[in-house]
OpenMM code with the backbone's topology and positions (N, CA, C; nanometers):
from openmm import Vec3, app, unit

residues = "MET ALA VAL LYS GLU LEU GLU ILE ILE LEU THR ARG GLN LEU ALA ASP SER LEU SER ILE PRO ILE PHE ILE THR ASP THR ASP GLY THR LEU LEU PHE PHE ASN GLU PRO ALA GLU LYS ILE LEU GLY LYS LYS TYR THR GLU THR GLY ALA LEU SER ALA ASP GLU TRP SER SER LEU PHE GLU PRO GLN ASP ASP ASN GLY LYS ARG ILE ALA ARG ILE ASP LEU PRO LEU VAL LYS THR LEU THR TYR CYS GLN PRO SER GLN GLY GLU PHE TRP ILE LYS ASN LEU LEU GLU GLU ARG TYR TYR ILE SER VAL THR SER PHE PRO LEU MET GLY ARG SER LYS ARG PHE VAL GLY ALA VAL ALA ILE PHE TRP GLU LYS ALA SER PRO".split()
positions = [
    Vec3(12.4914, 8.5316, 11.3406),
    Vec3(12.4076, 8.6309, 11.2744),
    Vec3(12.4952, 8.7422, 11.2189),
    Vec3(12.4704, 8.7823, 11.0962),
    Vec3(12.5479, 8.8877, 11.0322),
    Vec3(12.5203, 9.0220, 11.0981),
    Vec3(12.6209, 9.1073, 11.0978),
    Vec3(12.6053, 9.2410, 11.1544),
    Vec3(12.5190, 9.3232, 11.0598),
    Vec3(12.4202, 9.3933, 11.1146),
    Vec3(12.3293, 9.4758, 11.0350),
    Vec3(12.3622, 9.6229, 11.0569),
    Vec3(12.3301, 9.7032, 10.9590),
    Vec3(12.3465, 9.8472, 10.9708),
    Vec3(12.2599, 9.8994, 11.0846),
    Vec3(12.3073, 9.9984, 11.1555),
    Vec3(12.2328, 10.0574, 11.2660),
    Vec3(12.0945, 10.1037, 11.2210),
    Vec3(12.0860, 10.1613, 11.1024),
    Vec3(11.9583, 10.2101, 11.0517),
    Vec3(11.8578, 10.0958, 11.0312),
    Vec3(11.9063, 9.9809, 10.9905),
    Vec3(11.8204, 9.8628, 10.9753),
    Vec3(11.7694, 9.8187, 11.1124),
    Vec3(11.8573, 9.8147, 11.2096),
    Vec3(11.8200, 9.7735, 11.3456),
    Vec3(11.7162, 9.8689, 11.4032),
    Vec3(11.7382, 9.9974, 11.3880),
    Vec3(11.6441, 10.0964, 11.4419),
    Vec3(11.5100, 10.0917, 11.3684),
    Vec3(11.5129, 10.0690, 11.2381),
    Vec3(11.3891, 10.0594, 11.1618),
    Vec3(11.3103, 9.9353, 11.2035),
    Vec3(11.3802, 9.8276, 11.2298),
    Vec3(11.3122, 9.7063, 11.2769),
    Vec3(11.2472, 9.7321, 11.4128),
    Vec3(11.3168, 9.8018, 11.4991),
    Vec3(11.2602, 9.8344, 11.6299),
    Vec3(11.1346, 9.9202, 11.6132),
    Vec3(11.1378, 10.0176, 11.5246),
    Vec3(11.0214, 10.1009, 11.4973),
    Vec3(10.9070, 10.0166, 11.4408),
    Vec3(10.9372, 9.9309, 11.3445),
    Vec3(10.8350, 9.8461, 11.2818),
    Vec3(10.7646, 9.7584, 11.3843),
    Vec3(10.8379, 9.7122, 11.4837),
    Vec3(10.7792, 9.6288, 11.5895),
    Vec3(10.6727, 9.7015, 11.6703),
    Vec3(10.6788, 9.8336, 11.6732),
    Vec3(10.5837, 9.9087, 11.7558),
    Vec3(10.4732, 9.9763, 11.6742),
    Vec3(10.4694, 9.9520, 11.5439),
    Vec3(10.3669, 10.0123, 11.4589),
    Vec3(10.2559, 9.9121, 11.4279),
    Vec3(10.1375, 9.9650, 11.4011),
    Vec3(10.0224, 9.8781, 11.3707),
    Vec3(9.9995, 9.8634, 11.2211),
    Vec3(10.0907, 9.9101, 11.1405),
    Vec3(10.0801, 9.9003, 10.9949),
    Vec3(10.1832, 9.7984, 10.9447),
    Vec3(10.1467, 9.7148, 10.8480),
    Vec3(10.2403, 9.6134, 10.7980),
    Vec3(10.3638, 9.6756, 10.7324),
    Vec3(10.4806, 9.6191, 10.7634),
    Vec3(10.6078, 9.6715, 10.7134),
    Vec3(10.7020, 9.5579, 10.6754),
    Vec3(10.7699, 9.5753, 10.5604),
    Vec3(10.8819, 9.4910, 10.5152),
    Vec3(11.0088, 9.5742, 10.5312),
    Vec3(11.1191, 9.5110, 10.5651),
    Vec3(11.2496, 9.5771, 10.5664),
    Vec3(11.3470, 9.4882, 10.4900),
    Vec3(11.4179, 9.5467, 10.3933),
    Vec3(11.5156, 9.4704, 10.3155),
    Vec3(11.6529, 9.5364, 10.3226),
    Vec3(11.7548, 9.4595, 10.2871),
    Vec3(11.8873, 9.5181, 10.2678),
    Vec3(11.8967, 9.5648, 10.1224),
    Vec3(12.0116, 9.6116, 10.0813),
    Vec3(12.0263, 9.6666, 9.9455),
    Vec3(12.0164, 9.5598, 9.8372),
    Vec3(12.0400, 9.4344, 9.8717),
    Vec3(12.0266, 9.3246, 9.7752),
    Vec3(11.8821, 9.2782, 9.7613),
    Vec3(11.7937, 9.3319, 9.8457),
    Vec3(11.6536, 9.2929, 9.8408),
    Vec3(11.6192, 9.1784, 9.9344),
    Vec3(11.7152, 9.1321, 10.0127),
    Vec3(11.6857, 9.0264, 10.1089),
    Vec3(11.5906, 9.0802, 10.2143),
    Vec3(11.4787, 9.0137, 10.2299),
    Vec3(11.3797, 9.0525, 10.3299),
    Vec3(11.4354, 9.0171, 10.4670),
    Vec3(11.4688, 9.1210, 10.5444),
    Vec3(11.5313, 9.1016, 10.6740),
    Vec3(11.4301, 9.0900, 10.7874),
    Vec3(11.3112, 9.1461, 10.7649),
    Vec3(11.2109, 9.1458, 10.8714),
    Vec3(11.0770, 9.1905, 10.8164),
    Vec3(10.9680, 9.1322, 10.8688),
    Vec3(10.8351, 9.1905, 10.8546),
    Vec3(10.7661, 9.1778, 10.9887),
    Vec3(10.6848, 9.2788, 11.0206),
    Vec3(10.6267, 9.2879, 11.1540),
    Vec3(10.4979, 9.2066, 11.1678),
    Vec3(10.4440, 9.2058, 11.2894),
    Vec3(10.3245, 9.1262, 11.3181),
    Vec3(10.2041, 9.1642, 11.2327),
    Vec3(10.1749, 9.2939, 11.2127),
    Vec3(10.0634, 9.3268, 11.1232),
    Vec3(10.0835, 9.2721, 10.9812),
    Vec3(10.2067, 9.2652, 10.9333),
    Vec3(10.2344, 9.2073, 10.8013),
    Vec3(10.2103, 9.0566, 10.8024),
    Vec3(10.2390, 8.9927, 10.9144),
    Vec3(10.2172, 8.8481, 10.9265),
    Vec3(10.0722, 8.8113, 10.9007),
    Vec3(9.9802, 8.8955, 10.9449),
    Vec3(9.8374, 8.8672, 10.9273),
    Vec3(9.7985, 8.8661, 10.7799),
    Vec3(9.8538, 8.9570, 10.7013),
    Vec3(9.8234, 8.9622, 10.5579),
    Vec3(9.9010, 8.8543, 10.4824),
    Vec3(10.0253, 8.8315, 10.5205),
    Vec3(10.1107, 8.7372, 10.4475),
    Vec3(10.0811, 8.5908, 10.4796),
    Vec3(10.0179, 8.5663, 10.5939),
    Vec3(9.9785, 8.4302, 10.6269),
    Vec3(10.0839, 8.3467, 10.6966),
    Vec3(10.1920, 8.4076, 10.7402),
    Vec3(10.2979, 8.3378, 10.8115),
    Vec3(10.3741, 8.4347, 10.8995),
    Vec3(10.4289, 8.3847, 11.0077),
    Vec3(10.5110, 8.4663, 11.0965),
    Vec3(10.6521, 8.4775, 11.0403),
    Vec3(10.7163, 8.5895, 11.0704),
    Vec3(10.8540, 8.6066, 11.0249),
    Vec3(10.9433, 8.4968, 11.0832),
    Vec3(10.9162, 8.4573, 11.2060),
    Vec3(10.9979, 8.3520, 11.2688),
    Vec3(10.9852, 8.2193, 11.1940),
    Vec3(10.8796, 8.2033, 11.1152),
    Vec3(10.8609, 8.0815, 11.0362),
    Vec3(10.9290, 8.0892, 10.8994),
    Vec3(10.9413, 8.2101, 10.8463),
    Vec3(11.0026, 8.2238, 10.7133),
    Vec3(11.1495, 8.2614, 10.7217),
    Vec3(11.1852, 8.3443, 10.8200),
    Vec3(11.3209, 8.3964, 10.8273),
    Vec3(11.3482, 8.4881, 10.7100),
    Vec3(11.4741, 8.5199, 10.6895),
    Vec3(11.5133, 8.6068, 10.5783),
    Vec3(11.4816, 8.5373, 10.4462),
    Vec3(11.4336, 8.6167, 10.3494),
    Vec3(11.4000, 8.5650, 10.2170),
    Vec3(11.4688, 8.6505, 10.1117),
    Vec3(11.5213, 8.5873, 10.0081),
    Vec3(11.5818, 8.6636, 9.8987),
    Vec3(11.4713, 8.7365, 9.8221),
    Vec3(11.5104, 8.8345, 9.7421),
    Vec3(11.4125, 8.9083, 9.6609),
    Vec3(11.3397, 8.8140, 9.5657),
    Vec3(11.4103, 8.7172, 9.5098),
    Vec3(11.3453, 8.6193, 9.4215),
    Vec3(11.2381, 8.5412, 9.4973),
    Vec3(11.2702, 8.5045, 9.6222),
    Vec3(11.1750, 8.4266, 9.7016),
    Vec3(11.0512, 8.5077, 9.7381),
    Vec3(11.0696, 8.6267, 9.8015),
    Vec3(10.9514, 8.7001, 9.8474),
    Vec3(10.8706, 8.7584, 9.7327),
    Vec3(10.9347, 8.7928, 9.6215),
    Vec3(10.8599, 8.8527, 9.5105),
    Vec3(10.7729, 8.7501, 9.4375),
    Vec3(10.8018, 8.6230, 9.4563),
    Vec3(10.7167, 8.5203, 9.3961),
    Vec3(10.6322, 8.4472, 9.5010),
    Vec3(10.6829, 8.4360, 9.6217),
    Vec3(10.6140, 8.3631, 9.7273),
    Vec3(10.4759, 8.4204, 9.7587),
    Vec3(10.4649, 8.5527, 9.7593),
    Vec3(10.3387, 8.6172, 9.7931),
    Vec3(10.2535, 8.6473, 9.6699),
    Vec3(10.2919, 8.5941, 9.5558),
    Vec3(10.2169, 8.5973, 9.4304),
    Vec3(10.1479, 8.7299, 9.3987),
    Vec3(10.2245, 8.8343, 9.3709),
    Vec3(10.1626, 8.9610, 9.3305),
    Vec3(10.0926, 8.9483, 9.1961),
    Vec3(9.9683, 8.9959, 9.1886),
    Vec3(9.8878, 8.9803, 9.0670),
    Vec3(9.8148, 9.1104, 9.0352),
    Vec3(9.7872, 9.1304, 8.9059),
    Vec3(9.7066, 9.2461, 8.8654),
    Vec3(9.5580, 9.2120, 8.8825),
    Vec3(9.4713, 9.3040, 8.8426),
    Vec3(9.3261, 9.2850, 8.8588),
    Vec3(9.2727, 9.1635, 8.7831),
    Vec3(9.3440, 9.1209, 8.6797),
    Vec3(9.3009, 9.0059, 8.5989),
    Vec3(9.3629, 8.8739, 8.6453),
    Vec3(9.4370, 8.8775, 8.7552),
    Vec3(9.4997, 8.7560, 8.8075),
    Vec3(9.6326, 8.7218, 8.7422),
    Vec3(9.6841, 8.8123, 8.6561),
    Vec3(9.8127, 8.7892, 8.5904),
    Vec3(9.9254, 8.8297, 8.6852),
    Vec3(10.0267, 8.7439, 8.6955),
    Vec3(10.1402, 8.7725, 8.7834),
    Vec3(10.2101, 8.9017, 8.7409),
    Vec3(10.2428, 8.9833, 8.8388),
    Vec3(10.3138, 9.1088, 8.8138),
    Vec3(10.4634, 9.0788, 8.8103),
    Vec3(10.5307, 9.1321, 8.7093),
    Vec3(10.6752, 9.1127, 8.6963),
    Vec3(10.7456, 9.1727, 8.8177),
    Vec3(10.8483, 9.1062, 8.8621),
    Vec3(10.9222, 9.1513, 8.9807),
    Vec3(10.9651, 9.2974, 8.9695),
    Vec3(11.0162, 9.3386, 8.8550),
    Vec3(11.0657, 9.4760, 8.8390),
    Vec3(10.9542, 9.5794, 8.8531),
    Vec3(10.8287, 9.5382, 8.8382),
    Vec3(10.7164, 9.6312, 8.8491),
    Vec3(10.6637, 9.6464, 8.9916),
    Vec3(10.7206, 9.5748, 9.0866),
    Vec3(10.6775, 9.5872, 9.2258),
    Vec3(10.7417, 9.7107, 9.2890),
    Vec3(10.6652, 9.7871, 9.3675),
    Vec3(10.7192, 9.9098, 9.4269),
    Vec3(10.8505, 9.8900, 9.5026),
    Vec3(10.8593, 9.7867, 9.5845),
    Vec3(10.9814, 9.7658, 9.6623),
    Vec3(11.1010, 9.7351, 9.5722),
    Vec3(11.0793, 9.6604, 9.4671),
    Vec3(11.1888, 9.6304, 9.3729),
    Vec3(11.2307, 9.7580, 9.3000),
    Vec3(11.1344, 9.8425, 9.2642),
    Vec3(11.1682, 9.9711, 9.2016),
    Vec3(11.2532, 10.0556, 9.2962),
    Vec3(11.2161, 10.0586, 9.4231),
    Vec3(11.2947, 10.1349, 9.5207),
    Vec3(11.4359, 10.0787, 9.5316),
    Vec3(11.4480, 9.9480, 9.5361),
    Vec3(11.5797, 9.8854, 9.5440),
    Vec3(11.6629, 9.9110, 9.4182),
    Vec3(11.5971, 9.9149, 9.3044),
    Vec3(11.6669, 9.9342, 9.1771),
    Vec3(11.7079, 10.0789, 9.1540),
    Vec3(11.6170, 10.1726, 9.1830),
    Vec3(11.6407, 10.3130, 9.1497),
    Vec3(11.6697, 10.4013, 9.2704),
    Vec3(11.6644, 10.3432, 9.3898),
    Vec3(11.6918, 10.4164, 9.5141),
    Vec3(11.6029, 10.5405, 9.5270),
    Vec3(11.4733, 10.5203, 9.4975),
    Vec3(11.3767, 10.6281, 9.5133),
    Vec3(11.2414, 10.5696, 9.5543),
    Vec3(11.1557, 10.6516, 9.6144),
    Vec3(11.0251, 10.6014, 9.6589),
    Vec3(10.9414, 10.5500, 9.5415),
    Vec3(10.8508, 10.4588, 9.5735),
    Vec3(10.7614, 10.4037, 9.4734),
    Vec3(10.6303, 10.3646, 9.5405),
    Vec3(10.5247, 10.3548, 9.4603),
    Vec3(10.3933, 10.3206, 9.5146),
    Vec3(10.3180, 10.2372, 9.4136),
    Vec3(10.2318, 10.1486, 9.4626),
    Vec3(10.1497, 10.0691, 9.3732),
    Vec3(10.0386, 9.9983, 9.4480),
    Vec3(9.9420, 9.9483, 9.3719),
    Vec3(9.8312, 9.8711, 9.4281),
    Vec3(9.8155, 9.7456, 9.3446),
    Vec3(9.7982, 9.6325, 9.4113),
    Vec3(9.7849, 9.5051, 9.3422),
    Vec3(9.7325, 9.4000, 9.4386),
    Vec3(9.7024, 9.2846, 9.3835),
    Vec3(9.6565, 9.1702, 9.4616),
    Vec3(9.7762, 9.0855, 9.5021),
    Vec3(9.7671, 9.0226, 9.6184),
    Vec3(9.8619, 8.9176, 9.6533),
    Vec3(9.7826, 8.7953, 9.6974),
    Vec3(9.8410, 8.6813, 9.6747),
    Vec3(9.7873, 8.5574, 9.7303),
    Vec3(9.8872, 8.5169, 9.8366),
    Vec3(9.8418, 8.5101, 9.9607),
    Vec3(9.9350, 8.4825, 10.0689),
    Vec3(9.9641, 8.3332, 10.0826),
    Vec3(10.0385, 8.2993, 10.1847),
    Vec3(10.0812, 8.1605, 10.2036),
    Vec3(9.9685, 8.0685, 10.2487),
    Vec3(9.8528, 8.1267, 10.2816),
    Vec3(9.7344, 8.0481, 10.3164),
    Vec3(9.6356, 8.0426, 10.2003),
    Vec3(9.6821, 8.0894, 10.0820),
    Vec3(9.5999, 8.0924, 9.9602),
    Vec3(9.4866, 8.1950, 9.9680),
    Vec3(9.4968, 8.2930, 10.0580),
    Vec3(9.3974, 8.4010, 10.0679),
    Vec3(9.4441, 8.5160, 9.9796),
    Vec3(9.3480, 8.5845, 9.9165),
    Vec3(9.3811, 8.6999, 9.8309),
    Vec3(9.3511, 8.8299, 9.9043),
    Vec3(9.4449, 8.9229, 9.8913),
    Vec3(9.4293, 9.0558, 9.9490),
    Vec3(9.4638, 9.1589, 9.8428),
    Vec3(9.3858, 9.2659, 9.8382),
    Vec3(9.4190, 9.3793, 9.7533),
    Vec3(9.4924, 9.4774, 9.8431),
    Vec3(9.6174, 9.5109, 9.8082),
    Vec3(9.6979, 9.5955, 9.8955),
    Vec3(9.7501, 9.7191, 9.8226),
    Vec3(9.7757, 9.8199, 9.9003),
    Vec3(9.8453, 9.9396, 9.8536),
    Vec3(9.9823, 9.9377, 9.9202),
    Vec3(10.0862, 9.9627, 9.8409),
    Vec3(10.2236, 9.9562, 9.8902),
    Vec3(10.2943, 10.0879, 9.8623),
    Vec3(10.3622, 10.1384, 9.9632),
    Vec3(10.4503, 10.2532, 9.9465),
    Vec3(10.5874, 10.2105, 9.9969),
    Vec3(10.6884, 10.2282, 9.9137),
    Vec3(10.8239, 10.1900, 9.9532),
    Vec3(10.9171, 10.3097, 9.9401),
    Vec3(11.0234, 10.3055, 10.0193),
    Vec3(11.1211, 10.4143, 10.0166),
    Vec3(11.2580, 10.3609, 10.0563),
    Vec3(11.3642, 10.4282, 10.0075),
    Vec3(11.4996, 10.3844, 10.0423),
    Vec3(11.5322, 10.4203, 10.1872),
    Vec3(11.6157, 10.3409, 10.2474),
    Vec3(11.6649, 10.3661, 10.3821),
    Vec3(11.8099, 10.4100, 10.3679),
    Vec3(11.8361, 10.5333, 10.4096),
    Vec3(11.9690, 10.5912, 10.3922),
    Vec3(12.0415, 10.5986, 10.5265),
    Vec3(12.1710, 10.5674, 10.5231),
    Vec3(12.2536, 10.5770, 10.6422),
    Vec3(12.2956, 10.7208, 10.6675),
    Vec3(12.3580, 10.7430, 10.7794),
    Vec3(12.4000, 10.8786, 10.8178),
    Vec3(12.4926, 10.9415, 10.7139),
    Vec3(12.5696, 10.8616, 10.6477),
    Vec3(12.6633, 10.9139, 10.5482),
    Vec3(12.6001, 10.9219, 10.4096),
    Vec3(12.4652, 10.9223, 10.4050),
    Vec3(12.3894, 10.9260, 10.2793),
    Vec3(12.4120, 10.8003, 10.1956),
    Vec3(12.4505, 10.6928, 10.2629),
    Vec3(12.4743, 10.5643, 10.1978),
    Vec3(12.3460, 10.4829, 10.2013),
    Vec3(12.3091, 10.4257, 10.0882),
    Vec3(12.1900, 10.3416, 10.0753),
    Vec3(12.2149, 10.2124, 10.1526),
    Vec3(12.1299, 10.1841, 10.2536),
    Vec3(12.1504, 10.0645, 10.3368),
    Vec3(12.0371, 9.9634, 10.3249),
    Vec3(11.9272, 10.0019, 10.2600),
    Vec3(11.8150, 9.9102, 10.2466),
    Vec3(11.6902, 9.9831, 10.2024),
    Vec3(11.5779, 9.9151, 10.2171),
    Vec3(11.4504, 9.9747, 10.1771),
    Vec3(11.3406, 9.9273, 10.2716),
    Vec3(11.2358, 10.0074, 10.2770),
    Vec3(11.1198, 9.9788, 10.3605),
    Vec3(10.9964, 9.9837, 10.2724),
    Vec3(10.9067, 9.8886, 10.2923),
    Vec3(10.7767, 9.8907, 10.2248),
    Vec3(10.6691, 9.8880, 10.3322),
    Vec3(10.5805, 9.9833, 10.3237),
    Vec3(10.4645, 9.9902, 10.4119),
    Vec3(10.3451, 9.9537, 10.3251),
    Vec3(10.2600, 9.8654, 10.3743),
    Vec3(10.1458, 9.8249, 10.2928),
    Vec3(10.0246, 9.8028, 10.3809),
    Vec3(9.9080, 9.8080, 10.3174),
    Vec3(9.7834, 9.7880, 10.3907),
    Vec3(9.6786, 9.7363, 10.2946),
    Vec3(9.5818, 9.6667, 10.3524),
    Vec3(9.4731, 9.6123, 10.2731),
    Vec3(9.3803, 9.7254, 10.2315),
    Vec3(9.3306, 9.7169, 10.1086),
    Vec3(9.2360, 9.8147, 10.0544),
    Vec3(9.1122, 9.7432, 10.0037),
    Vec3(9.0058, 9.8203, 9.9887),
    Vec3(8.8875, 9.7652, 9.9220),
    Vec3(8.9251, 9.7356, 9.7782),
    Vec3(8.8814, 9.6240, 9.7248),
    Vec3(8.9184, 9.5886, 9.5873),
    Vec3(8.8577, 9.6873, 9.4887),
    Vec3(8.9255, 9.7044, 9.3755),
    Vec3(8.8806, 9.8024, 9.2751),
    Vec3(8.7473, 9.7634, 9.2101),
] * unit.nanometer
topology = app.Topology()
chain = topology.addChain("A")
for resn in residues:
    res = topology.addResidue(resn, chain)
    for name in ("N", "CA", "C"):
        topology.addAtom(name, app.Element.getBySymbol(name[0]), res)
C-alpha cells in the first residue's frame, strides 16, 4: 500500500465517524475512500470498488443534469476543486451502480497540508428533494 499524507489519513478517520456521505481524493483525483453513508447512495461498498481514478468515478456514478444529459467532468464540483484548488458546490442527479437515481447536493474543498501544500480534496454530499 502506498504511503498517504497524514492529512488524508486523518480525514479518512474523520469520515468514518460522520453520518454524511464523503469522498476523499488525492491531488490527481484518485478516489482514495468513501464512507459508509456514501456507500448507500453510490450502491457499492468502498471495499468492493477500491481506489478509482477520476475518469472512473466521474463516469461510473453517471452525473446528469435535470434533463438526463451527462454532466461534463470539468463541471463537477470535486473536479473543479481539484483543478482550481478552491471550494465548489453543485446539485445534480447521479445514477448509482444499482441503476437508482439520486438528486444530490455536493460541496467540495481542497485538503491542505501543514505546509500549505495541496494534498487532496474532500467532497461532502447528500440526497435532496428533486427540483
